[in-house]
N, C-alpha and C positions, 0 to 999 in steps of 0.2 A: 257782178262778174269781174269788173275791173278791180274792185276792192279785194276780191278773193285772190287774183293774180298777184296783186301787190303783197299780200300776206305770205303767199307761197314763195315769192322771190326773196322776201326778207328772211324766211326760214332757211332757204338754201344758202343765203349769204352768211348767216350765223354759223351754219354747219361747216361751211368752207373755211371760215375764219378760225374755227375751233381746230380743224384738222391741220391748218397751216401753223397754228401755234404749237400743236402737239409735235409736228414735224420739226419745228425749230428747236424745241426743247430736246427732242431725241437726238438731233444732230449735234447740239451743244454737248450732251452727255457723251456721245460717241467720240467727239473731238477731245473731250477731257480725258476719257479713257485712253485714247491714242497717245495723248501727251504723257499720261502716267506710264504707259507702256514704254514710251521712248526714253523716259528718264528713270527707269527702274533702278539703274545703278546709283542714282542720287538719293535713294531712300535713306532714312536715318540709320546711322551706324549704331549698333547696340553694344555697349561695353559694360562688363561686370567688374566691380572692384571689391575684392574680398579683404576686409579689414578697414576699420574706421579710425585708426590712429593717425599720427602725423603723415606717415608714408601714403596711406590710402587717401586721406583727405587732400594732400597736396597733388597727388596724381589726378584726382577728380578736378581740382581747382585749375591746374595748369592745362589739362586737356580741354576744359570748357573754354579757356581763353585762347587756345590755339584753334579750335574747330568751330566754336560758336554753337549755333542751334542745330547743326547737322549731326550731333551725337546725342544719344540717350544714355545717361549714366545711371547704373543701378549699383548701390553700395550695400554690401552684406556684412553684418556684424553679429558675432556669436553671442555677445553679451547684450544686456538690456540698456546700454548706454553707449554713447560715442566717446572716443578718446584713446582707446587702446591702453598703452602703458602710462598715459597721462591721467592721473587720478588725484583726487583731493578729498580731504576730510572736512566736513562742515561741523562746526561746533559753536554753540551759543556761549559767548564769553561773559565776563562779569558785568559789562554795561548793557547786557540784554541783546546785543547785536550778534548776528550770525557771521562767523569769520571762516575763511577758507584756509586750510593748511595742506600744502602739497605733500603727497605721499613720497614722491621722488624729488627730483631737482626742482627748486622753486625759483631760480633766477635764469635769465637768458642773457647771453653775451651780446653787447651792443653792436658788434660787427656781424652778427648773424642777420644778413640782409633780408632773407625771406621771412623769418619770424618777425622781425621788426616792421618791415614794410607792409606785409599782408595783414598783420594784426591791426595796424593803424588804418589801413584801407577798409577793413571790415568792421570798424567802429569799436574795437577793444581799447581799453585804457591801460596806459603804462604808468608804473610808479617807480620812483627811485628811492630805495630804502635809505634810512639814515645811516650814518657811519656805524658799522657793527664791529665790535672788538672780537678778536679770535685768539686762541691759544693752541700751542702744539704740545701734545701730551705723550710722553714716552712710556707710560704705564705706571710711573712713580711720581712724576712731577711735570710741571709745565716748563719745557726747555725754552720756550719763547712765548710772549704774549704782547698784544697791542699795548702801546704806551699812551698815557694821558697827560695833558697839561694839568698843573696843580689847580687851576681855576675852572676846569671843565672835566668833571669826573663822569659825565654822561656819555660823551662821544670821544672815541680815540683820536689822537692827533696823527694824521697821515704822515706829516713831516717827521715827527719823532719816531713813529713806527718804522718808516723807511730807514732812518738812521740806525735804529736797533737791528734791523735785518742786515744792513751793511756791516755793522760791527760784528755780527755773529758769523756771517757767511762770506764777507769780503768780495774779492774779485769773482768768485763763482756765481754770485747773484747777478752781476753784470753780464757774464757769459750766458747765463740762463735766459735772461731777457732778450739778448741778441739772437739766440738760437730759436726761441719761441716766435719772435717777431719775423724771422726769416721764413719759418714754416707757415705762419699766418699769411704773409704776403703771397706765398705760392698758393695757399688754399683759396684765397680771395679771387684768384683768376678764374675759378669755376663760373662765377656769375657772368662775366663777359662771354665766356665760351657758350654757356647755355642761352644767353640772350641772342647770340649769333646763330642759334639753331643746332649746335653740336650735340650729338648724343653718342653714347658709348655702349658697346655690346657687353662688355665685362667690367667688373670693378677694377681689375688690373689696368685696363685701358684708361679708365677715368683717372686713377691716381697717377699713372705714368704720364698722362698729358699735363698734369700739374707739377711733375717733377718730385712726387712724394712717395712713389711706390716703394722705393728702397727702405723707407721708414717702417713699412709693414713687415720687413724681413729680419729685423733686429729688435732687441729689447730696448726699452727706454734707458735702462741703466747702462747698457753698452754704448749707446749713442752719446749720452751725456759724459760718461767717463772718457770717451774718445776725444772729447773737446776740453778735457781738463777740469771738469767740475768736481768739487770735493765730495767725499763720501758723506760728510756731515750734512751738506745741503740735500743730497739724494735721500738719505735716511729720514731726515726730519721734514723739511718743507715739501719736497717733491713727493716723497712717500706718503705724506698725509693727504695731499691733494688727490692722488690716485686711489688711495684707499676709500676716501669718501665718495669719489665720483664713480669708480668702477669696482670697488670691493676687491682690488688686486694690488699687489706690490709693484715694484719697478721692473718686474720681469714681463709686464705687458708690452705689446709692440710700441715702438717709438712714436708712430703717428697718433695712436690713441692717447698716449701720454702727453705729447705736445699739444694736442687739441684740448686736453683736460686742463693744461696749465695756462691757456690763453687768457681767461678772465683774470687770473692772478697777476699777470705781468704785462698785459698788452691792451688794456681797455677797461671800460666800465660795464655795468650790468643793469638790467631792469627786470621788473616782474610784471606779468599780466594780472591786473587787479581781479578780473573775473575768473582767474585760474588758468593753468596751461591747457586744460581740456577744452576751454572755450575757443581756442584757436582751431583745432580740427572741426569742432561743431560749426563754427562760422564758415569755414571753407566748404564743408559739405553742404550747408544750407544755401550757399551762394552758387553752387555748381551742380549738385546731383539732382536728378529727376525723381529718383526713388531711393528711400532709405529703409532697409529691411533689418530691424533689430531682432535679437533672439533667433537668428537664422545662421546656424553653424553649417558651413559648407564642408561636406565630408567626401564628396566624390566629384570628379570632373571627367566627362567622356568627350573624346575628340572624334567626331564623325569624319573619317577620312574620305568617305564617299560623297561628301557634300561640302560646297563652299559657302552655303547659306546657313548662318547661325550654327556654326560647326562645333562650338564649345557649349556643352550642356552641363549645367550645375545641378547638383543634388544635395539636399539636406536630409540625411537619413534615407528613408524610402521615398521621399517626396522630390519630384523634379521641380526646380524653381525657375527654369527658363533656359533658352538658348541664346548665345551671344556671338558677335563677330570677333571679339577680342576679350581677353581676360587679364586683369591686373591682380597679382597676388601681393598683398601688402600686410602680411602677417608672417612671422617666422615659421617656415615650413617644418622646421625641426620640432615645433611644438603643436602644429595645427593638425597633424595626422590626416591630411587630405590624400585620397587615392586618385591616381590618374590612369585612365584606360583609353586605348585607341580602338575604335570600331572599324574593322576592315570587312570587305566583302566575305572573307572566309572565317570571320569570327572576331572575338574580342581579345585584346592583348593588354596586360598590365604594364605600365611604364614605371621604372624605378629611377629616381633621381639620386644617383650615387654620390654626387659631390656634397650632399647634405649630411651624410652619415656620421662624420667625425666632429660635428660642431655641437658643443654643449653651452648652456646658458647659466650664468651665475645667479644664484638665488640671493635676494636681498630682503632684509626684514626692517620694517619701519615700525617703531613703537611710539605712540603718542601718549604722553602722560600729563595730567594736570596735578601740580603739586609744588612742594617746596624742596629745592635742591639741597643736598647735603654738601655745603661748601667745603667742609673740612676734607672731604674725599678727593677734591679736585683742585685745590689751590696751593699745593706745594710748589714753590718756585725755586729754580736753580739760583744759587747764591753767587752770582757773578757780580763784579763791581759795577759795571755799567747799568745792569738791571736794578740792583738795589738802590742806586741813586736816582734812576729816572722813572721807574714805575711808581706811580702815586696810588695810594689806596690799595696796597697789596693785600690780598685776602679776598678781593672781589673776583667773581667768576666771570670769565669772558662770555660774550653772547654765544659764541660757537667754539667748541673744543674739538680738535681733530687729532686722532691717534696717529702717531708716526709709524714708520715701517718697523721700528724696534718694539713697539708696544705689544705686549701679550694680553692686554686688557680685553674684556668681552665686547666692547663697543668700538666702532670706527669713528663715530662723531656724536656729539650732543649739541643741539641747537635750541636756544630759547627764543620764542616768538611772541613774548609778551603775554599778559593775562595768565601768567603761571603755566603756560603751555610749553612743553618740551617735545622735541622729536629726536629719537635715538635711532641711528643706523647701526646695524649689527649683522655679522655674517650668518647668524643663526637666531632662533627664537630665544628671547631672554627668559631666564628663570626668575621666579618671584624673589628669591634670595639676592639675585643680582640687582634687581630694581630697588630692593630694600637698601642696598649699599648706597645708591645714588640719591635717594629721596628720603626725607624724614617723614613727610606726610604726602600721600599721593593717591590718585585714582587713574588706572589705565583706561584711556578713552577708546583706543583702537589699536589693533596689531594687524599689519599688512605684510603678506609674503608674496613675492612675485619674481618671475624670471625677468630680470631687468635688462641684461645685455649679454652679448656673447663672452665666453671666456677667451680672452686674447692670449695667444700662445704662438709667438713668431718662431720660425718663418710662417706667415699666414698663407693658406691656400685660399685665394679669393674666388668668388662665385660669379656666374654669368647672370646678367639681367634677363636673359632669355633661357630659362632652364630646360626647355625642350626645343631642340634645333628645328628651325624652319617653321615654327608655330608662332601664332600671335598671342603668346602667353608671356607675360612680363613679371619679373620678380623684383620688387622695390627693395626688399631687405637684403639683397645681395651686397649692398653697399656697406652694411654695418658690421661685416666680419673684420673690416679694417679699423673702423671707429664708429661708435654708437652715440648719437646725440640727436636732439630735436631737429637742429638745422641740417644735419647730415641726412636724416630721413626725408626732409623736404627737398634736398638736392637730388636724392634718389627718386623721389616722386616726379620731379620735373624731367629727369633723364628718361624715365619710363614713358611719360606723356609725349616726349619728343619722338621716341622710338615708335610708339603706337601711331602717332600722327603720320609719320613717314610711311608706315606700312599700310594703314587703312585710309588715310585722308591725305594723300601726297600733295594735292593741289593747295591744301591749307597750311602745309608745314613749310617753315622757312628753309631755303636751300642751305644744306650743310656745307660749312666751310671745309675746304681740303686742308688738312693739317700740314701738308707739304708746302703750302703757300707761305707758312710762317718760317720755314727754314731758309 
């Protein structure tokens, strides 16, 4: 009997312990749910980035560094690759190795702080190209070309080339360098401002804060002539640089023109060995939670009746998600995205009127493997200083740039070794035109793309917030004044600062009051 009572007591003890354990677990779960309920405002913010070029990638990169793990970033890209307008051709050269050739610009200015610093930080490699020779082509002859020392026919002499430029352009060249350096010094102030947490609602505010807005309201030709530069310099050297960089003449706005001239007169350049597209790839890889390729966003609905995930994105008929904020990092003039606002009484389509008058320049890149017809491109102006100092006349410079006066069908021809040439032109080249330039050749690839806005001052600049009072941000608003890799990165950081201030105010650095600087 005593043994039976002991067994009964043991059973009751086990049952009691089980229920106590169950009660403890239930209480812990209830307490956890209560904690989640009390911190519901601290849930992950969900942000969509439309576009995977430099602008979208830098938005994602800087937002992650501002907010940390409290944001969930989704990147959407219409194409099957990351990079946007950063594209490269891969080609197996004569030594059997695969080499990259940039479809667009292949070099980066050394004072481009974000491009240089971030690419290094993310493990990309920089290379300094050997000294490349260049020539200025007016459609009939080379009006100038790099100069070589008699004992070095491979690399041009920077010293002799500088003497040659001074002999041709005189005091105007000194004035040009001074003006470009002054513009560059003002431009570089943006890095300190963004590091201090400053952001700007409009592109006009941004350029005004740097003292550069006035340059968007006049042509480059007007600005340079105002300071006494010669027509010869404008037509030849300045005109050639702007034609190759922007496929436009000196009627483009002065800010775009000055930025275009910076690498020529105010510093050195480098290339990313892995290709320019590797930079946005690395930024997105280090910062985004989800990358959605082949997902073209066609519609955005704004739910005015809800503050939770109010921005819903659609790809065709498929809803791809709701978000707390939206970053648009693709030219809206080309993207054909529709915007609708959902109200209790129905749906309203939103028109973004300030985008209607902006067009983009079409650029053509033609890659050719072949032998250049040197006789077509080596006519040299017979001036005394050139005939005495140019050694080995008849050789073709590594790069030939068409001046503003040139009526030829190309804007530049560049040799990249291994008998590979890249030709920029404002339209697709005909076979007869390529026949003129090469004796034997094979066309490797032809690329056509909308490279940059058509600059036409006075510029009407856009807002980084295309719909008032909404958490929708437009990176590409910055490029109506000037379009470049580094400028897109600056736009991306500006948008990240705006978004951080709106959605994650506790994480965002306090913005400095501009009046404190007065």
